[in-house]
N, C-alpha and C positions, 0 to 999 in steps of 0.2 A: 834840418831847420824848420822851425813852425813859428807863425806868429801866434803869440798866445792869446786867447781869448777865454776869459772866464764863462762859466756855463751861464747862458742867458744873458751875457751882454755882448755885444758887437759895437764896431766902430760908427762913428757918425753915418747916415744914409747918404753923403756928399757922393764925391765923383772921386775917391780915392784909387788909385791904381796900385796894386799889389805886382811887385816885381820880384825875381828871382835871379839874383846876378851873382855869380862865384867866379872866383880867380878860374881861367881857362889854364888847364894842365899840359895841353897840347900832345897828350900822348894817345888820344882817341879820337874817332871820327867825331864823336860830340864832345863839346867844351866840358861838361862833366858828367859824371855817371852815379848810379846809386838810386835811392829812393828818398821822396820828400814829402811830408804832410803837409797840406795847404788847407785853410780854412778862410773862405770869402763870402761875401754878401752878395744878393743879387744885384746890387748897383754897380759892383765893382767890374773891371776889367781882369781876366784870369792871364797871366802870362807864364807859358810853360817854357822854361828856359831850355830849349833845344837846339841852341845854336851849336854849329859845327866848327871844327878847326880849320876845315878848308872849304871855299866857295862851290865846290863841284861835288859834295857830298849830299846825296838827297835824304831827306828825314821824312819817316812814315810815323802817322799818330793812330794809336789805338785807344778806344775807350773800352775797359771791361773785356778785353782782348778782342774785339771786333774792332775792324778799320773803320774809321770816322767817314761819315758823308762828306766829301770834298766840295759838294756843291751848296753846303750850308754856309751862307754868308756872314753867319756870325764869327765864323773862324777864318784866321789867315796866318799864313807863315810870312814872318818878318825875319830875314838872315841875321840881323843885327838884335833881335830881340827872342825870336823864337815863335810858338804858337801863341796867337793872341786870340782870346774867345770873349767876344761882348756879349751884351745883353744876357747874362746869366739866367738861368732857371734852376729850381731844385732839382730837376732832372739832370743837370750837367753834374751833379754829384757822382763821383765813381774813381776807378784807376784808370789812368792814363799811362801811355808809354810810347815814348818817343825811341825810334829806332834806326839805325842805317839801314842798307841793304839786305846784309845777311843778319840781322839783328845781334850783330858780333857787339855792338855797343848798344846800350840801352839805357833808359832813364825812365824811372816810374814815380808818378806823382800819384798821392792819394788825397783826391780833392773832396771836400765838403763844403756844399754851398748853402748858406743860411739865408733865410728870407729876410728882407730888410723892412722893418716895421716903421 
């Protein structure tokens, strides 16, 4: 699933929030699995839908195959929404992976952040 953007055109630079919410299948530790391309602008909040099927499952986040810095206050995990990343920068572009403890369940997001003009 991808929000279509034509080359060179982006949504208004307001405070639109992009969310990925798919139906839970209940079969995995994560609500959904697979890979998803996402395009956002620097004024949006990026929500990586890394919700779990049970509240006691821990979710880990990696960017470009490296664990993310959990002290970055721009990132927070909301069990009802997933990872929320605010104050986006062009440097936030990359491949994100949400996974459970043994990476048995994982979800990939290919994120492109565009500068809002």
